[in-house]
C-alpha positions in Angstrom: -8.5 -6.3 20.9 -6.9 -7.7 17.7 -3.8 -8.8 19.7 -6.2 -10.8 21.9 -7.7 -12.4 18.8 -4.2 -13.3 17.5 -3.4 -14.8 21.0 -6.6 -16.9 20.6 -8.3 -15.3 23.6 -11.3 -14.0 21.6 -12.5 -14.9 18.1 -11.7 -12.9 15.0 -15.4 -12.8 14.3 -15.8 -10.7 17.5 -13.1 -8.3 16.4 -14.7 -7.8 13.0 -18.1 -7.1 14.7 -16.4 -4.4 16.8 -14.7 -2.9 13.7 -18.1 -2.6 12.0 -19.3 -0.5 14.9 -16.7 2.2 14.0 -18.2 3.1 10.6 -19.3 6.6 11.8 -16.0 7.3 13.6 -14.4 10.6 12.4 -11.0 10.2 14.2 -7.9 9.6 12.1 -6.0 7.7 14.8 -8.9 5.2 15.2 -9.1 4.6 11.4 -5.3 4.2 11.3 -5.4 1.5 13.9 -8.4 -0.2 12.2 -6.5 -0.1 8.9 -3.4 -1.6 10.4 -5.2 -4.4 12.1 -7.3 -5.2 9.0 -4.0 -5.3 7.1 -2.7 -8.0 9.4 -5.9 -10.0 9.1 -5.9 -9.6 5.3 -2.3 -10.9 5.3 -3.2 -14.0 7.3 -6.4 -14.6 5.3 -4.6 -14.4 2.0 -3.4 -18.0 2.8 -7.0 -19.2 3.1 -10.2 -19.2 1.0 -11.4 -16.0 2.8 -9.2 -13.5 1.0 -12.0 -12.1 -1.2 -14.4 -12.0 1.7 -12.1 -9.8 3.7 -11.7 -7.4 0.7 -15.6 -7.1 0.7 -15.5 -6.4 4.4 -12.9 -3.7 4.0 -15.0 -2.1 1.2 -18.1 -2.2 3.4 -16.4 -0.7 6.5 -14.5 2.0 4.7 -16.9 3.1 2.0 -19.2 5.3 4.3 -16.3 7.4 5.6 -14.9 7.5 2.1 -18.1 8.9 0.7 -18.2 11.5 3.5 -14.7 12.7 3.0 -14.7 12.6 -0.8 -11.6 13.3 -2.9 -11.2 17.0 -2.5 -10.4 19.1 0.7 -13.4 20.8 2.4 -13.1 24.4 3.6 -11.7 24.6 7.1 -10.6 21.0 7.4 -7.4 20.2 9.3 -4.3 18.2 8.6 -5.7 15.0 10.1 -8.6 15.1 7.6 -6.2 15.1 4.7 -4.3 12.2 6.3 -7.6 10.3 6.9 -8.7 10.9 3.2 -5.4 9.4 2.0 -5.7 6.4 4.3 -9.4 5.7 3.5 -9.1 6.1 -0.3 -5.9 4.0 -0.4 -7.7 1.2 1.6 -10.8 1.3 -0.6 -8.7 1.4 -3.8 -6.5 -1.5 -2.9 -9.6 -3.5 -1.9 -11.1 -2.9 -5.4 -13.9 -0.5 -4.5 -15.2 0.2 -8.0 -15.9 4.0 -7.7 -12.6 4.6 -6.0 -10.7 2.6 -8.6 -12.4 4.5 -11.5 -11.7 7.9 -9.9 -8.1 7.0 -9.1 -7.5 5.9 -12.7 -9.0 9.1 -14.0 -7.0 11.3 -11.7 -3.8 9.3 -12.4 -4.2 9.8 -16.1 -4.7 13.6 -15.6 -1.6 13.7 -13.4 0.6 11.8 -15.9 -0.6 14.0 -18.8 0.1 17.1 -16.7 -3.6 18.2 -16.9 -4.1 18.2 -13.2 -1.2 17.4 -10.8 -2.2 15.3 -7.8 -1.8 16.8 -4.4 0.9 15.2 -2.3 -1.6 13.6 0.1 -3.4 11.9 -2.7 -0.4 10.5 -4.6 0.3 7.4 -2.5 -3.4 6.2 -2.4 -3.8 6.8 -6.2 -0.5 5.2 -7.1 -1.3 2.1 -4.9 -4.8 1.8 -6.4 -3.8 2.0 -10.0 -0.8 -0.4 -9.5 -2.8 -3.0 -7.6 -5.3 -3.2 -10.4 -2.8 -2.3 -13.2 -0.7 -3.9 -15.9 2.8 -3.6 -17.4 2.0 -0.2 -18.9 0.9 1.1 -15.5 4.2 -0.1 -14.0 6.2 1.4 -16.8 4.4 4.7 -16.3 5.2 4.6 -12.6 8.9 3.9 -13.3 8.9 6.8 -15.8 7.5 9.1 -13.1 10.2 7.9 -10.7 12.9 8.7 -13.3 11.4 12.2 -14.0 10.9 13.1 -10.3 13.0 16.1 -9.2 12.4 15.6 -5.5 13.8 12.6 -3.6 10.5 12.6 -1.5 8.5 11.8 -4.7 11.0 9.1 -5.7 10.7 7.5 -2.2 6.9 7.7 -2.4 6.9 5.8 -5.7 9.5 3.3 -4.4 7.3 2.4 -1.4 4.2 1.7 -3.5 5.6 -0.3 -6.5 5.1 -3.6 -4.6 1.3 -3.2 -5.0 1.6 -4.6 -8.5 0.0 -8.1 -8.7 1.3 -10.0 -11.7 4.3 -12.3 -10.9 6.5 -11.2 -13.8 5.9 -7.5 -12.9 6.7 -8.3 -9.2 10.1 -9.6 -10.5 10.6 -6.4 -12.5 10.1 -4.4 -9.3 12.5 -6.5 -7.4 15.2 -6.2 -10.1 14.5 -2.4 -10.1 15.2 -2.4 -6.3 18.8 -3.3 -6.8 19.3 -1.1 -9.9 21.2 2.2 -10.0 17.9 4.0 -10.2 17.4 3.4 -6.5 19.7 4.7 -3.8 21.2 1.8 -1.7 19.5 3.0 1.5 16.1 2.9 -0.3 16.4 -0.6 -1.8 14.9 -2.1 1.4 11.8 0.1 1.0 11.1 -1.3 -2.5 11.7 -5.0 -1.4 9.6 -4.3 1.8 6.8 -2.9 -0.4 6.8 -6.1 -2.5 6.8 -8.3 0.7 3.8 -6.4 2.0 1.9 -6.1 -1.2 0.5 -9.6 -1.7 0.9 -13.3 -0.9 2.8 -13.7 -4.2 4.9 -10.7 -3.4 5.9 -12.1 0.0 7.1 -15.4 -1.6 8.9 -13.6 -4.4 10.6 -11.0 -2.1 11.8 -13.8 0.3 13.3 -15.8 -2.6 14.8 -12.6 -4.0 16.5 -11.8 -0.7 17.9 -15.3 -0.5 19.1 -15.3 -4.1 20.8 -11.9 -3.7 21.9 -12.4 -0.1 25.6 -11.9 -0.7 25.1 -8.6 -2.5 22.6 -7.3 0.1 24.7 -8.4 3.0 27.8 -6.7 1.5 25.8 -3.6 0.9 24.5 -3.2 4.5 26.9 -5.3 6.6 25.5 -5.5 10.1 23.6 -2.2 9.9 20.0 -1.5 10.9 18.9 -1.8 7.2 19.8 -5.5 7.1 17.7 -6.2 10.2 14.8 -4.1 8.7 15.1 -6.2 5.5 14.8 -9.4 7.5 11.9 -8.1 9.5 9.8 -7.1 6.4 
């Protein structure tokens, strides 16, 4: 359906109306597909005057399922419910849903202070939310968590979400971090890709950064798959 809209066969308005009909859908795969397509729309609309309207739409569509799922696991729920919770809370947080943002900040603070460590499935949505609406101290805290992380999995999780930060000077800081010794060469592309996917400003900054550092990046990856992935993102 969304591919037909992109091809100009049907209008985007029709697609959004169909999306609204899925508010009571419990299936993770359906929500994952909706999320992906709304992400594409949001990217396109970030170049227009409708960017804030699409954030309102995301909040409206995702808040009923977010309220139903809540933040904590229910007895007897399956693996897909945990995945769905992470997906929905991340989408709501990024879109600036007030209650989700407040709860994410509260849980992030407890996590950083060691009072209550976040479960693995909630870390990415919480990190994305606090970064998207955060400042330099939020970024510094995330970089500290990255440095302190014992597991490579946690380092990679943080690397993928750093691009959610919004301020231009902090975007530059993340891009510089991508090429630093703190990040394994094979993971640099994930950091730059996260910036490119994070915002309109991030896309422009990441593209300029790749051009400015092309020689180093090309020498790093030669003709391998990572260079083609970098260009794709």
